N, C-alpha and C positions, 0 to 999 in steps of 0.2 A: 712122269713115272711114279705107280702109288709105291709109297716106304708099307715095306712090310709090316715093320715093327707099328705104325701109326693104322694101318688095315688090322693088324691086332689087335689092339687096343677097340677099335670101331667094332669087331667083331663081337667083342666081351661084353662090349657096352649093349649093342643090339641086340643081342641072344640073351645075355642075362640078367638085363636089365630092363629093358625096353619089352622083348615079345612076354618075360614070366610077370612085367605086370598089368599089362595090359591082358591077358590072358588069365590069372588071377583075378581083376574087377568082371573079366567075362563068365568066369564063373561064380562069382560073388552073385550079378545081377542075374543069372539062370539057374539057380539053384543047387549048380554042382557044391561049390562051398559052404561049411556047413558050420562053420565058428558063430561066435557070438556078432563080432561086427557083420558078417553075410546076413544073419538075421533081422539086425536092424536098420541093415540098407533095403534088404527085402520088403521089411514092413514100412517103410516110407515111401518106397515105389509100390506099395499095394496101395497107400494112400494117394498117390500122384499119378499111376493109370500107366499102361502101357508106351502110349506116347513118350514119356518121361522117360523111361527104360530104354526105350527104342534109341533116343535121342541120344542119352548117355554112352550108350554103347556104339552109336558113330563117331561122337567125339573122342571118345577115349584115347583113340591113337593119337590125334591132335592135342591132347592135353598133353598127354607123356611126352610128344617130340616137344613140346615147348618148355617142357621143365628140363629134358636133356640141351637143348637149346640153351638154355639160360643158365646150364651147370658148366658148358663148353665155354660160353663166354666166360664163367666167372676163371675160371683155369687159364684163360688166354689173357685175362684182364689182370690179375692179382700177380704182382710179381713174386709175393713169398708162397705162393704155390706153383710148384714144379711136379709134375704130371709126366714117372718115365713108368716104361716097359723094357720089358728084356724077351726075345725071342728065341731059344735056341739058345748061342754062345754070343750075338749080339742083341742088340738094346739102342734105346735112346733115354738119356736120361731126362730128359724135354720135351713131349710133342709139340711142344709149340715151334720149335728151332726145324718140324720136319712139316709142317701144315702153312698154309696161307690164311688159314683161319679154319680152328677147330670147331666152331659152332656150325660153318658151313660145310663140314664135312658129312654131317648127317643127311644134306637133302641132294636130290638131283640122281639123276639115271645111272649116276658113277658113285651115286653118295653111300653111306654105310646103312641105311636103311634098305635102298634099293637092291645093295652087295648081301647082304645078310640078314634081314630082317624075315618073319616068317610070314609069307604070302596071305598067310588069315587074318592077318594084324590090319 
């Protein structure tokens, strides 16, 4: 049975970090983001061509997921890190205690990406 606190953390991580990062970078790539960094990236893509832009757009979710995997592995492996969450009046002081492996929580048909991720990512 899924732990509500663990799922609450997963939902926040996927919707407020993963999906936002992917969306931000897609907006940079396709020209909807107008900042200095976006202009520099598009300038580089102008030199590299559309194939490079398409490749990055396809790889972007995989890159972000790899970062999340390593972050969750760090939280799991480093004893000096304790990550907790409160859901309503209940909570968990250390997510390691309610997970069989934090990094694995993001994957699979019942993982956080499938449950909470934006279908457009």
